[in-house]
C-alpha positions as CSV (number, residue, x, y, z in Angstrom):
1,X,40.3,65.0,41.6
2,X,39.7,62.9,38.5
3,X,42.4,62.1,36.4
4,X,42.2,64.1,33.1
5,X,43.6,65.2,29.5
6,X,44.5,68.3,28.8
7,X,44.8,69.3,25.5
8,X,47.9,71.3,23.6
9,X,46.4,75.1,23.1
10,X,49.2,75.8,20.8
11,X,48.9,77.4,17.5
12,X,52.1,77.1,14.7
13,X,51.6,79.9,13.1
14,X,52.6,79.4,9.3
15,X,54.4,82.1,7.4
16,X,56.5,82.1,4.8
17,X,60.2,82.9,3.2
18,X,59.4,84.7,0.8
19,X,56.8,86.4,-1.5
20,X,56.4,88.3,-4.4
21,X,54.2,91.3,-5.2
22,X,51.1,90.8,-6.6
23,X,50.0,94.2,-7.0
24,X,50.0,93.8,-11.0
25,X,47.6,91.0,-11.1
26,X,44.5,91.3,-13.1
27,X,42.5,88.3,-12.9
28,X,38.9,89.0,-10.9
29,X,39.4,88.5,-7.5
30,X,37.1,86.4,-5.4
31,X,33.4,84.4,-6.1
32,X,30.8,85.5,-8.0
33,X,28.9,83.8,-5.3
34,X,27.6,84.4,-1.9
35,X,30.9,82.1,-0.9
36,X,33.7,82.7,0.8
37,X,36.9,80.9,1.0
38,X,39.7,80.7,3.6
39,X,43.6,79.9,3.5
40,X,44.9,78.1,6.2
41,X,48.0,75.5,5.8
42,X,47.3,73.4,9.0
43,X,45.8,70.4,7.6
44,X,42.7,69.2,9.5
45,X,42.2,66.8,12.5
46,X,40.3,66.4,15.2
47,X,36.1,67.7,14.9
48,X,35.2,66.9,18.0
49,X,34.9,69.7,19.6
50,X,36.0,67.6,23.0
51,X,38.8,66.3,22.1
52,X,40.3,69.1,19.2
53,X,43.7,69.2,19.8
54,X,44.7,72.0,17.3
55,X,44.6,75.6,16.8
56,X,44.1,75.5,13.5
57,X,41.4,73.1,14.0
58,X,39.8,75.0,16.6
59,X,39.6,78.1,14.4
60,X,37.4,75.8,12.0
61,X,35.1,74.3,14.4
62,X,34.3,77.7,16.0
63,X,32.1,78.2,13.5
64,X,29.8,74.6,13.6
65,X,29.6,74.5,17.5
66,X,28.8,76.5,20.6
67,X,29.0,76.9,24.2
68,X,27.1,78.1,26.8
69,X,29.3,81.0,27.1
70,X,31.0,82.2,23.7
71,X,33.8,85.0,23.1
72,X,33.2,88.1,21.0
73,X,36.0,89.6,18.7
74,X,36.7,92.0,21.5
75,X,38.1,88.9,23.5
76,X,34.0,89.9,25.6
77,X,33.0,86.5,27.2
78,X,29.0,86.5,26.4
79,X,26.4,84.2,27.3
80,X,25.8,82.1,23.8
81,X,23.5,78.5,24.5
82,X,22.5,79.7,27.8
83,X,21.2,82.9,28.9
84,X,22.4,83.7,32.3
85,X,24.1,81.8,35.2
86,X,24.2,82.2,38.9
87,X,27.6,81.1,40.9
88,X,26.6,80.2,44.1
89,X,28.5,82.5,46.8
90,X,31.4,80.1,47.7
91,X,31.4,79.4,43.5
92,X,31.3,75.3,43.8
93,X,27.7,75.2,42.0
94,X,26.4,76.9,38.7
95,X,23.1,77.6,37.5
96,X,22.6,78.1,33.7
97,X,19.0,78.8,32.4
98,X,19.0,77.2,29.1
99,X,19.0,79.8,26.0
100,X,15.3,78.4,24.1
101,X,14.3,77.8,20.2
102,X,17.4,76.4,19.0
103,X,17.8,73.5,17.0
104,X,20.8,71.6,15.9
105,X,22.1,70.9,12.3
106,X,20.4,67.9,12.4
107,X,16.9,69.5,13.0
108,X,16.8,68.4,16.8
109,X,15.6,70.6,19.4
110,X,18.7,71.9,21.8
111,X,17.2,71.8,25.0
112,X,18.4,70.9,28.8
113,X,19.5,67.2,28.2
114,X,21.5,68.6,25.9
115,X,24.1,70.1,28.0
116,X,24.0,67.4,30.4
117,X,25.3,64.7,28.0
118,X,27.9,67.2,26.6
119,X,29.5,68.3,29.7
120,X,29.6,65.6,31.5
121,X,31.4,63.6,28.3
122,X,34.0,66.4,28.0
123,X,34.1,66.3,31.9
124,X,34.4,62.2,32.2
125,X,31.4,61.4,34.0
126,X,29.1,59.2,31.1
127,X,29.2,55.6,32.4
128,X,31.8,54.5,29.8
129,X,34.8,57.1,30.9
130,X,36.5,55.5,33.9
131,X,36.2,59.0,35.3
132,X,38.5,60.5,32.3
133,X,37.3,64.2,31.3
134,X,37.9,64.8,27.7
135,X,38.2,68.7,28.2
136,X,41.0,68.6,30.9
137,X,39.6,72.0,32.6
138,X,36.1,70.6,33.2
139,X,37.9,67.6,35.2
140,X,36.5,69.7,38.9
141,X,32.9,68.5,37.8
142,X,31.4,66.5,40.3
143,X,28.2,66.1,38.4
144,X,25.9,68.1,36.4
145,X,22.3,67.8,36.0
146,X,18.5,69.2,34.2
147,X,16.6,71.5,37.0
148,X,13.1,71.1,37.7
149,X,13.0,74.8,35.3
150,X,14.9,73.0,33.0
151,X,18.0,74.9,33.7
152,X,20.9,72.8,34.6
153,X,23.1,72.9,37.5
154,X,26.8,71.8,37.1
155,X,28.2,71.2,40.6
156,X,32.0,71.1,41.6
157,X,34.3,69.5,43.8
158,X,35.5,72.6,45.0
159,X,35.0,76.3,44.3
160,X,36.1,77.7,41.6
161,X,35.4,81.4,40.8
162,X,37.6,80.5,37.1
163,X,35.1,78.2,36.0
164,X,33.2,80.6,33.6
165,X,35.7,80.1,30.4
166,X,35.5,76.7,30.0
167,X,31.7,77.0,29.4
168,X,33.2,77.9,26.1
169,X,32.6,74.2,26.0
170,X,30.8,72.9,23.0
171,X,26.7,71.2,23.2
172,X,26.6,68.3,20.5
173,X,23.4,66.0,21.4
174,X,22.4,64.0,23.9
175,X,24.0,60.8,23.1
176,X,25.3,61.6,19.5
177,X,28.8,60.2,18.9
178,X,30.0,60.3,15.7
179,X,31.5,64.2,15.8
180,X,34.7,63.3,14.0
181,X,33.2,61.9,11.4
182,X,29.9,64.2,11.1
183,X,29.7,66.9,13.2
184,X,27.0,68.1,14.7
185,X,26.6,72.0,16.8
186,X,24.4,74.5,17.3
187,X,26.3,77.3,15.4
188,X,25.9,79.4,12.3
189,X,27.6,77.1,9.8
190,X,26.8,73.6,9.4
191,X,29.7,70.7,8.5
192,X,29.3,69.4,4.4
193,X,32.6,67.9,3.9
194,X,36.2,67.4,4.8
195,X,38.6,66.2,1.9
196,X,42.2,65.8,3.2
197,X,44.5,67.4,2.2
198,X,42.3,70.2,0.0
199,X,39.5,71.5,2.1
200,X,37.1,71.3,4.8
201,X,32.8,72.8,3.4
202,X,31.4,74.4,5.7
203,X,27.3,75.3,4.5
204,X,25.0,78.4,5.7
205,X,22.3,76.6,8.9
206,X,19.0,78.0,7.3
207,X,17.7,77.7,11.4
208,X,20.5,79.3,13.3
209,X,18.9,81.0,16.2
210,X,20.8,84.2,15.8
211,X,18.3,85.5,13.0
212,X,19.7,87.1,9.9
213,X,23.1,85.1,9.8
214,X,25.1,84.3,8.4
215,X,25.2,85.6,5.5
216,X,27.6,83.7,3.6
217,X,25.9,80.5,1.8
218,X,29.4,78.4,1.8
219,X,32.4,78.9,3.4
220,X,35.5,76.8,2.5
221,X,38.8,76.5,4.1
222,X,41.1,75.6,1.6
223,X,44.4,73.6,2.8
224,X,47.3,75.7,1.2
225,X,50.7,74.5,1.2
226,X,52.4,76.5,2.5
227,X,51.9,80.4,3.1
228,X,53.8,81.0,-0.5
229,X,51.3,78.9,-2.3
230,X,48.3,80.5,0.0
231,X,49.6,84.2,-1.1
232,X,50.0,83.0,-4.7
233,X,45.9,81.7,-4.4
234,X,45.5,84.9,-2.6
235,X,46.6,86.8,-5.4
236,X,44.6,84.9,-8.1
237,X,41.4,85.3,-5.9
238,X,41.0,81.5,-5.1
239,X,40.5,82.7,-2.0
240,X,39.8,85.2,-0.2
241,X,40.7,85.7,3.3
242,X,44.3,85.4,4.1
243,X,46.0,85.2,8.1
244,X,48.7,85.0,9.8
245,X,51.1,87.6,7.3
246,X,53.7,89.5,8.1
247,X,54.0,93.6,7.6
248,X,56.2,93.7,4.3
249,X,53.9,90.8,2.8
250,X,50.7,92.8,3.8
251,X,52.1,96.1,2.7
252,X,52.8,94.5,-0.8
253,X,49.1,93.3,-1.9
254,X,47.1,95.7,-3.9
255,X,45.1,97.5,-1.7
256,X,42.3,98.0,-4.0
257,X,41.9,94.5,-3.9
258,X,42.7,93.9,0.0
259,X,41.8,95.5,2.6
260,X,44.2,94.5,5.8
261,X,43.3,94.2,8.7
262,X,45.1,93.4,12.3
263,X,45.0,93.1,16.0
264,X,46.9,91.0,18.8
265,X,46.7,87.7,19.2
266,X,46.9,86.9,22.6
267,X,49.5,84.4,21.5
268,X,52.8,83.8,23.6
269,X,55.9,82.4,20.8
270,X,58.1,80.7,23.1
271,X,61.5,78.8,22.9
272,X,60.7,76.8,24.8
273,X,62.8,74.9,27.9
274,X,63.0,71.4,28.9
275,X,63.4,71.5,32.6
276,X,63.3,68.2,33.0
277,X,67.0,67.9,30.5
278,X,70.5,68.4,31.0
279,X,72.1,71.6,31.0
280,X,68.2,73.2,31.1
281,X,67.6,71.8,34.3
282,X,70.7,74.5,35.6
283,X,68.7,77.8,36.2
284,X,71.8,79.6,35.6
285,X,72.0,78.3,31.7
286,X,68.2,78.9,31.6
287,X,68.7,82.2,32.6
288,X,72.1,83.0,30.6
289,X,69.9,81.9,27.3
290,X,67.3,84.2,28.7
291,X,69.9,87.5,28.5
292,X,72.3,86.4,25.1
293,X,68.3,85.8,23.0
294,X,67.2,89.6,21.0
295,X,63.7,89.6,21.1
296,X,63.5,93.2,19.0
297,X,65.8,91.4,16.4
298,X,63.7,88.2,16.8
299,X,60.8,90.1,15.9
300,X,62.3,92.2,13.5
301,X,63.3,88.8,11.6
302,X,59.9,87.3,11.7
303,X,56.9,89.8,12.2
304,X,58.7,92.9,10.3
305,X,58.5,94.9,13.7
306,X,54.8,93.7,14.6
307,X,54.6,91.8,17.2
308,X,54.9,93.2,21.1
309,X,58.3,92.1,23.1
310,X,57.1,89.6,25.4
311,X,59.2,88.9,29.4
312,X,56.9,86.0,31.2
313,X,54.2,84.2,29.6
314,X,51.5,86.4,29.4
315,X,50.4,88.7,27.0
316,X,49.7,92.4,27.4
317,X,46.5,91.3,25.7
318,X,45.3,90.5,29.1
319,X,45.7,94.0,30.2
320,X,45.0,94.3,34.5
321,X,46.5,90.5,34.9
322,X,50.0,91.0,32.8
323,X,52.5,92.4,35.1
324,X,54.4,95.8,33.4
325,X,56.7,96.2,35.9
326,X,58.6,92.3,34.8
327,X,59.1,93.9,31.2
328,X,63.0,94.4,30.5
329,X,64.2,91.9,33.1
330,X,66.0,89.8,30.4
331,X,66.9,92.5,28.4
332,X,69.9,91.2,26.2
333,X,73.0,91.6,28.0
334,X,75.8,88.9,26.7
335,X,78.5,89.1,28.8
336,X,75.9,88.6,32.0
337,X,74.7,85.6,29.7
338,X,78.5,84.1,29.4
339,X,79.3,84.8,33.2
340,X,76.3,83.3,33.8
341,X,77.1,79.8,31.6
342,X,80.8,80.0,33.2
343,X,78.7,79.7,36.7
344,X,76.9,77.1,36.0
345,X,80.0,75.1,35.1
346,X,79.8,75.7,30.7
347,X,82.8,78.4,30.3
348,X,82.9,76.9,26.8
349,X,79.4,76.9,26.3
350,X,77.4,73.7,25.1
351,X,75.3,71.8,22.3
352,X,71.8,71.8,22.2
353,X,68.9,70.6,19.4
354,X,66.2,72.8,18.2
355,X,62.8,70.1,17.6
356,X,60.8,73.0,15.6
357,X,57.7,71.7,13.4
358,X,59.0,71.8,9.6
359,X,55.8,73.3,8.2
360,X,55.1,77.0,9.8
361,X,57.5,78.9,9.0
362,X,57.6,81.5,11.9
363,X,59.3,79.2,14.3
364,X,61.9,77.6,12.2
365,X,63.5,81.3,11.3
366,X,63.4,82.3,14.4
367,X,65.2,79.2,15.3
368,X,67.3,80.1,13.0
369,X,67.7,84.2,14.6
370,X,67.8,81.7,18.0
371,X,70.5,79.6,16.2
372,X,72.8,83.3,15.5
373,X,72.0,84.8,18.6
374,X,73.1,81.8,20.6
375,X,76.1,81.4,19.1
376,X,77.6,84.4,20.7
377,X,77.6,82.9,23.6
378,X,79.1,79.9,22.7
379,X,75.8,77.5,22.6
380,X,75.8,75.6,19.3
381,X,71.9,74.8,18.1
382,X,71.4,72.6,15.5
383,X,67.6,72.5,14.1
384,X,65.7,69.6,13.8
385,X,62.8,70.2,11.4
386,X,59.7,67.8,11.8
387,X,56.5,67.3,10.7
388,X,53.4,68.8,13.0
389,X,52.0,65.1,13.5
390,X,55.5,64.6,15.2
391,X,56.2,67.7,16.9
392,X,52.9,66.8,18.6
393,X,54.2,63.0,19.4
394,X,57.4,63.8,20.2
395,X,58.3,67.4,21.5
396,X,54.5,67.7,23.2
397,X,52.9,64.6,24.5
398,X,56.4,62.4,25.3
399,X,58.2,65.3,25.9
400,X,61.3,64.1,24.2
401,X,63.3,67.1,23.0
402,X,65.9,70.0,24.6
403,X,64.6,73.4,23.5
404,X,61.5,73.9,20.7
405,X,59.9,76.7,19.1
406,X,55.7,77.1,19.3
407,X,52.9,79.6,19.8
408,X,50.8,79.0,23.0
409,X,46.7,79.3,22.3
410,X,44.6,80.1,25.3
411,X,41.1,81.4,26.2
412,X,40.7,84.9,26.6
413,X,41.4,84.3,30.3
414,X,44.3,84.2,32.7
415,X,44.1,81.2,34.9
416,X,43.5,79.6,31.0
417,X,47.2,80.8,29.8
418,X,49.1,79.7,33.5
419,X,46.7,76.4,34.2
420,X,49.7,74.8,31.7
421,X,52.0,75.9,34.3
422,X,51.2,73.4,37.5
423,X,53.8,70.8,37.6
424,X,51.1,68.2,37.3
425,X,49.4,69.3,34.0
426,X,49.5,67.7,31.2
427,X,50.0,70.7,29.1
428,X,53.4,71.3,31.0
429,X,55.4,70.2,28.1
430,X,58.8,72.4,29.4
431,X,58.6,70.0,32.5
432,X,58.3,73.0,34.7
433,X,57.7,72.6,38.8
434,X,57.5,75.3,41.3
435,X,55.9,74.2,44.7
436,X,55.1,77.6,45.2
437,X,53.4,77.6,41.7
438,X,51.3,74.7,42.4
439,X,49.8,76.2,45.7
440,X,49.0,80.1,44.0
441,X,47.7,78.5,41.3
442,X,45.3,76.0,43.7
443,X,44.8,79.3,45.4
444,X,43.3,81.6,42.6
445,X,40.0,80.0,42.1
446,X,38.7,80.4,45.9
447,X,39.3,83.9,45.5
448,X,36.3,86.0,44.7
449,X,38.0,90.0,45.1
450,X,39.3,91.3,41.4
451,X,42.6,92.9,42.9
452,X,43.7,90.2,45.1
453,X,43.6,87.6,42.2
454,X,45.3,89.7,40.4
455,X,47.9,90.2,42.0
456,X,48.3,85.9,42.8
457,X,48.4,86.4,39.1
458,X,51.1,89.2,38.8
459,X,53.5,86.5,41.8
460,X,52.8,83.8,39.6
461,X,53.8,85.5,36.7
462,X,57.6,86.8,38.8
463,X,58.1,83.1,39.4
464,X,57.7,81.7,35.9
465,X,60.1,85.0,35.3
466,X,62.5,84.8,38.3
467,X,62.6,81.0,37.4
468,X,63.9,81.7,33.7
469,X,61.7,78.4,32.8
470,X,61.4,79.3,29.3
471,X,62.6,82.0,26.7
472,X,59.0,84.2,26.2
473,X,59.6,85.7,22.8
474,X,56.8,87.8,21.5
475,X,53.0,88.1,21.0
476,X,52.8,88.8,17.6
477,X,50.3,90.6,15.4
478,X,47.8,88.9,13.9
479,X,47.8,90.4,10.0
480,X,45.0,89.0,7.5
481,X,44.3,90.1,4.4
482,X,40.4,90.2,3.3
483,X,39.1,90.8,-0.6
484,X,37.3,93.9,-1.1
485,X,34.5,91.8,-1.6
486,X,33.8,91.3,1.7
487,X,33.2,92.9,4.9
488,X,32.5,91.8,8.3
489,X,35.3,90.2,9.1
490,X,37.3,90.6,12.6
491,X,40.4,89.9,13.7
492,X,40.3,88.1,17.5
493,X,42.5,88.4,19.7
494,X,42.7,84.8,19.9
495,X,43.0,81.9,17.3
496,X,39.6,82.5,15.8
497,X,38.1,82.3,12.3
498,X,34.7,84.0,12.6
499,X,32.5,83.4,9.2
500,X,28.8,84.6,10.8
501,X,29.0,88.0,10.1
502,X,31.1,88.1,6.4
503,X,29.0,88.9,4.1
504,X,29.5,90.4,0.4
505,X,29.9,94.2,-0.2
506,X,26.6,95.2,-1.9
507,X,27.2,98.4,-4.2
C-alpha cells in the first residue's frame, strides 16, 4: 500500500459564552434581493477538494465541487456525477457510468477524462506525486481508466466494500492545477472571491445540470469574529443564516424573524487523551478519567442539554452500526475513579494540560467543566488556549500535547468514523494502538454481508471503549437560525451548508 495523507476530519464548533436577547430588534431582516448571507466563525483556508483540511472549509466548497456520489440531507448516499456504479463480486473493481450533459464552471464539458484525472490526483497516481495520496481514503486505488463505452473503471489493490462513500471526492477539470486560487467544479454555485477576514462569495451556476437549481443568485459566507459578533449581525439582518447555536440562544431569537432548525450532527466531541504520554499511557488512568466525567453536566453547560451522551467513538446517528450495549459504560463514579488512580500509583492525583482551540468556545467551555470535574479526583488540569492554526499544527499534526477537546466529523459512513483509530492512520492523533483493532479494520472492507460487517464494527467500538482510549462526550445537536424570508434550508447530519435548495419566500 502506498503512503498516504489523511486529512483531519474535525469540526471546531464556535459557540459563544454570552448572548443578548434580540427579540426587540426592529431593523429589517435579510437582504432585499435574491442573495443570502451565511455567518461562519472559522477563517477559510483551503479550497482544493483533495487537500481540504477543516470541516469549516468543507461546508463552503460542498456548494462548488461535486463527486461521483453525494450525500443528501437525510444522510443517504446518492449518484451525482455518476448515474450508477457496478461493483465486482470481490469489490476490487468499481465501474462508474458517467453523467452526460454536465459542464464545469469554466464552461468546459465534463467527461470521463476529468474523472480519471481527478481520481488519480486524489489517489496520488499522477506522475509528479510519488504515490502519495491527497485523499488518504483513496490510497488503495491501483488504477483509473476510461473504458470504450465512456465509463470509468477504478481498480483497487484489494477488494473494499466500504469505498463507495469516498467517491464523494470532488471532480475537477482534467489537468487543472489552480484549485486553491480559482476553484472550478460542477456544483450549483461558482467561486467568485475570497476576501481574508471578511468573506467567501459564491455566485449562481447558470449552467448547473440539475435544472431549476440553484434559486439564489449569490451566497456570501461572512466571517464573524466570534459567536457573539455573529449573533449581533444575525439580529441586525446583515446575515440570514447562522448555524451551531445553543438551545438558550436560539430560544431568545424572535420567532417571527427566525426559523430555528435542528438535527443530529453525527459529530463526536472528544476529550482526547494522548495515549503515548505519561500518565495517559496507563489504562487505569484513562479509565479513571472516564469515570470522573459527567457527560450530562457537560452537555448542560455547553449545549443547554441539546446533545446526545456518548460512551464510545460513534454517534447513535449511525444507526445499527452504533452499539447501544455500550451506553453508560463510564457513568460518573468518583470513588471508582479515585480507586483506579490509586491502583495506578496516583493516589494523590497529578497535573495535566489541555490544549484547546481558543476561537471555539464550546470546546473551551467543555475544558473548563472538565477541569472542575477532574479536580474532584485529584487531577489538576491547566487549560492552554491556542489559535486554530497552532492547534492543527501542534496538536493534530505534531501530536505534541497531553489532552485536548475537539469535535470529530466524518462522512455518513461507519468506516470513515473509525478509520482514524488504526495505528498507522495519520489521523490517529491520540496515538492509539491496538493490534486487534487494526486486524478488524483491515477485515471489514472484505466483508459484504451487512450483519457480519455490523458485528465487526461493534467489536471495534467495544475495544475502543474497553481501552478507554479517550473520553467521548457528546454528539452536539446542530441548531441553526434561518431568516423567515428564506425557505428550503436543511440541517444535514454532517458538517455541510447546502445552499442549492434555499430560496426567498414568495408571498
